[in-house]
C-alpha positions in Angstrom: 0.0 0.0 0.0 1.3 3.4 -0.9 1.1 6.8 0.8 -2.0 8.7 -0.3 -1.1 11.7 -2.7 -1.9 15.0 -1.1 -1.8 17.1 -4.3 -3.5 16.5 -7.6 -1.1 15.5 -10.2 -2.9 17.3 -12.9 -3.6 20.7 -11.3 -1.8 20.7 -7.9 -5.1 21.1 -6.0 -5.7 19.6 -2.6 -6.8 16.0 -2.8 -9.6 14.5 -0.4 -10.7 11.0 0.3 -14.0 9.9 -1.4 -14.0 6.1 -1.0 -13.0 3.7 1.8 -12.7 -0.1 1.4 -12.6 -2.8 4.0 -9.7 -5.2 3.4 -11.4 -8.0 5.2 -14.8 -8.1 3.5 -14.5 -5.7 0.6 -17.3 -3.4 1.8 -16.9 0.0 0.1 -18.2 3.3 1.5 -18.3 6.5 -0.7 -18.5 10.1 0.4 -16.3 13.0 1.0 -14.2 12.7 4.1 -11.9 15.2 5.7 -8.3 14.2 6.4 -6.9 14.3 9.9 -4.1 16.9 10.6 -1.7 14.1 10.4 -2.8 12.7 7.1 -1.9 16.2 5.6 1.8 15.9 6.7 4.5 15.0 4.1 6.3 11.7 4.4 9.4 13.4 5.7 7.3 15.2 8.4 5.6 12.0 9.4 9.1 10.3 9.7 10.3 13.0 11.9 7.2 12.9 14.0 7.7 9.1 14.5 11.3 9.6 15.5 10.4 12.5 17.8 7.8 10.3 19.6 10.2 7.3 19.8 12.8 9.6 21.4 10.0 10.9 23.8 10.6 14.5 22.6 14.2 14.8 23.3 15.6 16.7 20.4 19.2 15.8 21.1 18.2 12.2 20.8 16.3 12.9 17.6 19.4 14.5 16.2 21.4 11.5 17.0 18.8 9.1 15.6 18.5 11.0 12.4 22.1 12.1 12.0 21.5 15.8 12.2 22.5 18.6 14.5 20.4 19.8 17.3 19.5 23.1 15.5 18.5 21.1 12.5 16.2 18.9 14.6 14.8 22.0 16.2 14.1 23.5 12.7 12.3 20.3 11.6 10.2 20.4 14.8 9.3 24.0 14.0 8.4 23.1 10.5 6.1 20.3 11.8 4.4 22.6 14.2 3.9 25.1 11.5 2.3 22.4 9.2 0.0 21.3 11.8 -1.1 24.9 12.4 -1.8 25.4 8.8 -3.8 22.1 8.7 -6.0 23.4 11.6 -6.6 26.6 9.7 -7.5 24.8 6.5 -9.9 22.6 8.5 -11.6 25.6 10.1 -11.9 27.3 6.6 -13.4 24.1 5.2 -16.0 24.0 8.2 -16.9 27.7 7.5 -17.3 27.0 3.8 -19.6 24.0 4.6 -21.8 26.3 6.7 -22.1 28.7 3.8 -22.8 25.9 1.3 -25.7 24.7 3.6 -27.1 28.2 3.5 -26.8 28.3 -0.3 -28.6 24.9 -0.6 -31.4 26.1 1.7 -30.5 23.6 4.5 -29.6 26.4 7.0 -31.1 29.8 7.6 -28.8 32.8 7.8 -29.4 33.1 11.6 -28.6 29.5 12.1 -25.4 29.8 10.0 -24.3 33.0 12.0 -24.8 31.1 15.2 -22.7 28.1 14.0 -19.9 30.4 12.7 -19.7 32.3 15.9 -19.6 29.1 18.0 -16.5 27.8 16.1 
């Protein structure tokens, strides 16, 4: 099994999951599913995160395990934190857009939409 592509190979747009399959019985479920924050990380970021967790957050040990200096390990951690922050912002924007689409489709009143947008 390969890592899911994050960007469209044709236009560079953001990819999303639209089908899930059970490896045991073959059941398939279709729909549009949001990716978790971690699913939006690059392979390099995921590898760093795995090492960081194995080293229990000790950046000196992370540097030793990956063969990089402490400042480089610290920089990679900062990159990971930034990536997770952007993912949270993207998710919040998608939620807001979903509320607006429900108004457009007549599923929510403007007052209900304002209430939902102010809660989040």
